[in-house]
N, C-alpha and C positions, 0 to 999 in steps of 0.2 A: 502494502501500500502506499501512496505518494501524499507527501502530505503538502498541502497547499501552502505559498508560497507566504511567509510573513508577510506581514503591513507594517510599512517606517512610520509612519503616521497615521494619525486621525484626522480623514482633512474636513471634516465637520464643524471640527473646532477650529481648524486657523479659518474655514469659513464664518464660522458664528463672530470672530474677531476682528476680522474686514467689514462684515453686516455692523459691527458697532461702531467700527473707528470710521468706517465712510458713513454713518446715518451721522455719527454725531459732529462729522466735518461739513456736511450739509447741513445740517439746522443751523451748525456754527456760519459760515458762511450768507445764508439768508440772514441770519439777526445782523452780520458787518453790511449788509447790502441797504438795509433798514436804516442803521447808523447813518451812513454815507449818504442815505438820500435825508435825513434829517439832519444831521449839518451841513447839506449843502453839498457834499464832495462830489465829485464825478464818481459810478458806480461801475462803469462801464467792465473793468476790467474782474471786480468783484461776482459781479452778474455774471460772467463767464466761470467763473472756479464755480461759484454756487450752481452753476446749469452742468458741469462735469461732474460735481461733488453727487449731484441727485441722480444723475442719470447711472454713475459707476453703485448708488446706494440699492437703489430701484432694481438694476441687475441684478446685484449681489442677493438682495431679498429674494428674487424668481429663483433663481439656482439655488437657493439654499429651499426654498420650498418645494422645487422642483425632486431634490436630494431627499427629502424628509418622506416624502411621500412612495418611493419605491425603495 
């Protein structure tokens, strides 16, 4: 009998950390955009970063939920 190859790491744990990190950064970026708009500073770059962080967070949430179902 052959045993299956051992798994080196638990990817869902790493994925959970990435989901939390990108979700927190997305929320932080949106707060930064709100502060920029409140003080009258241009928010173009912060909006770009907020969109990128939000897209990454959504993609990671979907990927994690897809892994949880299987």
